[in-house]
Backbone bond lengths (Angstrom), bond angles and torsions (degrees), N, CA, C in turn:
res aa  C-N    CA-C-N  psi(-1)  N-CA   C-N-CA  omega(-1)  CA-C   N-CA-C  phi
1 A - - - 1.533 - - 1.454 113.54 -
2 P 1.384 122.53 -41.97 1.460 118.14 -179.40 1.462 111.68 -57.57
3 H 1.391 118.26 -40.48 1.476 119.82 -179.84 1.512 110.84 -60.29
4 A 1.332 117.61 -45.29 1.565 119.15 178.16 1.511 112.49 -60.20
5 V 1.320 117.97 -39.54 1.418 122.95 -177.79 1.570 108.42 -68.69
6 H 1.276 118.37 -42.01 1.425 124.51 175.28 1.467 112.89 -58.99
7 K 1.360 113.59 -47.51 1.548 118.46 178.18 1.539 109.14 -63.80
8 R 1.301 118.54 -34.00 1.504 118.27 179.10 1.549 110.85 -69.43
9 L 1.391 114.55 -36.47 1.475 119.73 -176.83 1.517 104.68 -71.20
10 L 1.307 124.38 -38.88 1.471 127.52 176.88 1.546 109.18 -60.19
11 K 1.302 117.22 -42.73 1.411 122.85 -174.89 1.612 106.06 -68.51
12 M 1.240 118.00 -43.27 1.426 127.65 179.22 1.597 107.38 -55.05
13 R 1.398 110.56 -48.48 1.538 115.51 -176.92 1.589 106.86 -67.84
14 A 1.323 116.05 -38.73 1.490 113.76 178.87 1.510 113.69 -65.20
15 E 1.298 114.78 -29.19 1.517 115.97 174.43 1.330 119.45 -82.96
16 G 1.365 114.76 2.51 1.437 123.49 178.74 1.544 116.74 76.15
17 R 1.328 117.92 16.50 1.408 127.65 -176.65 1.595 110.53 -78.72
18 I 1.289 113.14 -31.83 1.498 117.47 172.62 1.555 107.23 -136.42
19 P 1.337 115.49 150.99 1.521 122.53 -176.97 1.405 111.99 -68.58
20 G 1.375 119.84 -29.00 1.408 123.19 -173.35 1.524 111.64 -164.76
21 V 1.293 112.87 164.50 1.464 117.04 -177.41 1.565 105.52 -85.99
22 P 1.401 116.25 116.87 1.435 117.77 -174.79 1.520 116.04 -71.65
23 F 1.365 118.79 -22.77 1.437 123.92 175.01 1.452 109.12 -130.03
24 D 1.406 113.22 142.86 1.453 112.02 169.27 1.562 109.06 -88.98
25 E 1.265 116.27 179.32 1.450 121.16 -175.37 1.522 114.93 -63.45
26 G 1.369 115.84 -34.13 1.450 121.96 173.70 1.536 110.04 -64.24
27 D 1.317 118.64 -49.84 1.482 119.84 177.61 1.489 114.02 -55.50
28 L 1.367 113.23 -41.06 1.500 116.66 178.13 1.509 113.34 -66.56
29 S 1.313 118.47 -39.47 1.411 124.84 174.60 1.536 108.63 -59.04
30 I 1.236 121.89 -45.29 1.575 123.16 179.31 1.484 107.89 -62.50
31 L 1.433 116.72 -47.37 1.456 114.78 178.85 1.507 113.93 -61.36
32 F 1.286 120.73 -40.82 1.466 123.61 -175.78 1.577 108.60 -69.12
33 R 1.385 112.44 -37.31 1.501 116.36 -177.96 1.549 111.76 -70.35
34 E 1.309 116.09 -34.97 1.433 118.64 -176.40 1.513 111.19 -86.37
35 A 1.316 117.18 -19.24 1.427 118.17 -174.59 1.563 108.98 -86.05
36 M 1.201 114.73 142.72 1.540 121.78 174.78 1.586 104.34 -88.45
37 P 1.361 113.06 153.10 1.500 118.26 -176.76 1.567 108.00 -55.19
38 A 1.259 118.23 -33.49 1.593 118.65 -178.51 1.491 108.28 -69.28
39 S 1.299 118.99 -17.60 1.478 117.93 -175.20 1.494 111.13 -101.15
40 A 1.299 120.30 25.39 1.490 124.67 179.17 1.598 105.93 -59.39
41 G 1.278 116.66 -38.17 1.500 116.84 -179.06 1.477 111.75 -63.39
42 Y 1.377 114.80 -34.00 1.502 119.89 -179.32 1.523 107.95 -65.01
43 V 1.386 115.76 -51.10 1.467 120.42 -179.20 1.585 108.82 -59.91
44 A 1.271 119.85 -41.84 1.466 118.80 178.13 1.501 112.64 -63.29
45 E 1.378 115.86 -37.83 1.419 117.10 178.23 1.449 113.42 -68.79
46 Q 1.318 121.73 -34.70 1.446 125.79 175.17 1.522 113.64 -64.09
47 V 1.334 116.81 -40.91 1.510 121.13 174.27 1.466 110.15 -68.29
48 A 1.264 120.43 -43.83 1.442 123.92 176.04 1.547 114.65 -58.08
49 K 1.342 116.76 -44.17 1.453 119.87 175.24 1.432 113.55 -65.27
50 K 1.307 121.44 -39.11 1.388 125.45 -178.55 1.589 109.65 -70.53
51 A 1.363 118.40 -37.01 1.478 120.39 174.55 1.476 111.09 -67.81
52 V 1.308 119.36 -37.92 1.497 120.09 -178.24 1.521 106.94 -72.55
53 A 1.269 122.88 -39.43 1.449 123.18 173.03 1.506 115.34 -58.87
54 S 1.385 113.15 -39.99 1.481 116.51 179.24 1.505 105.76 -68.41
55 R 1.269 122.98 -36.58 1.467 122.05 -176.96 1.603 109.20 -68.34
56 L 1.299 111.40 -37.81 1.496 115.73 176.72 1.438 115.09 -60.09
57 V 1.413 113.42 -43.78 1.431 119.66 -177.98 1.562 108.94 -66.55
58 D 1.270 115.18 -39.92 1.480 118.48 176.64 1.516 112.14 -63.62
59 F 1.241 117.03 -42.81 1.532 123.47 174.97 1.494 106.99 -54.20
60 G 1.398 118.47 -52.37 1.431 123.15 -173.56 1.566 110.56 -61.56
61 L 1.350 115.56 -39.61 1.470 118.39 178.97 1.528 110.72 -66.06
62 K 1.344 116.35 -36.13 1.484 119.60 -179.72 1.501 109.50 -66.90
63 V 1.349 114.81 -43.60 1.476 118.66 177.61 1.547 112.84 -58.86
64 Q 1.376 115.01 -42.85 1.418 118.71 177.59 1.506 114.66 -64.97
65 Q 1.346 114.20 -37.67 1.430 118.34 175.52 1.502 116.99 -64.62
66 A 1.328 109.20 -34.33 1.599 116.69 175.94 1.475 109.82 -77.00
67 G 1.293 126.23 -7.42 1.403 126.24 -179.25 1.453 118.36 73.80
68 M 1.414 119.59 27.36 1.366 125.07 -172.11 1.491 108.67 -83.28
C-alpha cells in the first residue's frame, strides 16, 4: 500500500496538482506500519494536512518571487 500511495503522489506531482511529494516511500511505510486498520482515516488526514501545507508553502514562495 505505501508503494501505491507514493506512486500516486508522484503522478499528482507530475500532473502539477501538488508542488512536491509530502512523504517519501519510507515515511509512508512507517505510517502504514504504525497505523492500525481502524486508523486509516487518521493516516489519510495526516497525508492531506502535509499536502495542504506543501501547497501553502509553494504558494508563499510564488508570492515572494512575484514581489507581492
